C-alpha positions in Angstrom: -78.0 -110.8 148.1 -80.2 -113.8 148.3 -80.0 -116.7 151.2 -80.7 -119.2 148.9 -80.2 -121.0 145.6 -83.0 -120.2 142.9 -83.6 -123.9 142.1 -83.3 -126.2 145.1 -82.8 -123.3 147.8 -79.1 -124.5 148.9 -78.4 -122.0 151.6 -76.0 -119.5 150.6 -72.9 -117.9 152.3 -73.5 -114.3 153.5 -71.0 -111.7 153.8 -69.8 -111.4 157.6 -71.7 -114.8 158.3 -70.5 -116.1 161.8 -70.9 -119.7 161.9 -70.3 -120.2 157.8 -69.6 -124.1 158.6 -73.2 -124.9 159.4 -74.8 -122.8 156.0 -72.2 -124.7 153.9 -72.9 -128.4 156.0 -76.5 -127.6 155.2 -75.8 -127.3 151.4 -73.7 -130.3 151.2 -76.4 -132.4 152.9 -79.1 -131.0 150.3 -76.5 -131.9 147.7 -76.1 -135.4 148.6 -79.6 -136.4 149.1 -80.4 -134.9 145.5 -77.5 -135.9 143.7 -78.1 -139.4 141.6 -81.2 -139.5 143.7 -82.3 -142.8 145.2 -85.2 -143.3 147.2 -86.4 -146.1 149.2 -90.2 -145.9 147.7 -93.2 -143.5 147.2 -95.1 -143.8 150.6 -97.7 -141.4 151.9 -96.6 -141.9 155.3 -93.1 -141.7 156.9 -91.6 -145.3 158.1 -91.5 -146.2 161.6 -87.6 -147.0 161.8 -86.0 -144.8 159.1 -82.3 -144.6 158.7 -79.9 -141.7 158.5 -79.7 -141.2 154.6 -82.6 -142.7 153.7 -84.9 -140.9 151.9 -88.5 -141.6 150.3 -90.7 -139.5 147.7 -93.8 -138.7 149.4 -96.7 -140.1 147.9 -100.1 -138.4 147.6 -102.7 -137.9 150.7 -99.3 -137.6 153.1 -100.0 -138.0 156.6 -98.3 -137.7 159.8 -95.5 -135.4 159.9 -95.2 -135.4 155.7 -98.8 -133.9 155.6 -99.0 -131.1 153.2 -95.7 -132.4 151.7 -97.3 -134.6 148.8 -94.6 -135.3 146.2 -91.7 -133.8 147.5 -88.5 -135.8 148.8 -88.3 -136.2 152.3 -84.7 -136.9 153.6 -83.9 -138.6 157.3 -80.6 -136.8 158.4 -79.3 -136.6 161.9 -80.7 -133.6 162.5 -84.4 -135.4 161.5 -86.4 -134.9 158.6 -85.3 -132.6 155.6 -87.8 -131.6 153.0 -86.9 -131.0 149.4 -89.4 -129.6 146.7 -88.3 -131.4 143.2 -88.5 -129.8 139.8 -90.4 -131.0 136.6 -87.8 -133.5 135.1 -86.1 -134.7 138.5 -85.7 -138.4 138.3 -85.2 -140.6 140.8 -84.1 -144.4 141.5 -86.9 -146.2 143.5 -85.4 -148.7 145.4 -88.6 -151.0 146.3 -90.3 -151.0 142.8 -86.5 -151.6 141.0 -87.6 -148.5 138.3 -87.0 -145.2 137.8 -89.5 -142.2 138.6 -89.7 -138.8 137.1 -91.5 -135.7 138.0 -93.9 -134.6 135.1 -96.2 -131.5 135.5 -95.6 -132.0 139.5 -96.9 -135.5 139.2 -94.2 -138.6 139.9 -94.6 -141.3 137.7 -92.7 -144.6 138.6 -91.6 -146.7 135.7 -91.4 -144.0 133.1 -88.1 -143.7 131.3 -87.6 -140.1 129.8 -86.1 -140.8 126.6 -87.6 -140.6 122.9 -85.2 -142.6 121.5 -82.2 -145.1 122.7 -78.9 -144.3 120.5 -75.9 -146.9 120.6 -72.5 -145.4 119.2 -74.7 -142.9 117.5 -76.7 -144.9 115.8 -80.5 -145.0 116.9 -81.6 -148.3 118.3 -85.0 -147.8 119.8 -87.0 -144.9 118.2 -88.3 -143.1 115.0 -85.5 -144.6 113.0 -85.7 -145.9 109.4 -84.2 -149.0 108.4 -84.2 -150.4 105.0 -85.6 -153.8 104.7 -86.5 -155.8 101.5 -90.0 -157.1 101.3 -91.1 -159.9 99.7 -93.3 -159.2 96.5 -94.1 -163.0 95.6 -94.1 -164.3 92.5 -91.8 -167.2 91.3 -88.7 -166.0 93.2 -90.7 -165.5 96.5 -88.3 -167.9 98.4 -85.3 -165.7 97.4 -86.9 -162.5 98.5 -88.2 -164.3 101.8 -84.7 -165.2 102.3 -83.2 -161.8 101.6 -85.6 -160.4 103.9 -85.0 -162.7 106.5 -81.0 -162.4 106.2 -81.6 -158.2 106.1 -83.5 -158.6 109.5 -80.9 -161.2 110.6 -78.1 -158.3 110.0 -80.0 -155.4 111.3 -80.2 -157.6 114.6 -76.6 -158.1 114.9 -75.3 -154.9 113.9 -77.9 -153.6 116.7 -76.3 -155.9 119.4 -79.8 -158.1 120.0 -78.3 -161.3 118.0 -74.9 -163.0 117.5 -73.9 -164.3 114.2 
């Protein structure tokens, strides 16, 4: 039997283990840090006065007690610093910058939003979507065609919720 979970090494209870509450509480502490992950900032050195419950992404070239922990999540708990090695695809809200950061190929990318398209009610709003649009062709009816094209654009913007009537 293993001692920890495969993904985030959460401690597992063992058969005939004494003081199971310690293992259980340690696992809950890690879950509390990772669930809806929000960190204060991405910095290479621990803050001078961290508060219990705060966390940071350890920046490149980590120093002090964080040395050798580049890219990890450092959470300050009542027992001191706790470190979590995140997995690719981990998404964190970075409070100081007001952006999300995603871990891709072992590197945190702040401001990156990991989506290929944005859909609202099943309709693709941003991304690879084909929206039919009338293009003015010129000639004696250019004004009519231009108005039709502008009306089509306005209709599409309204249907996407980007413009009102």
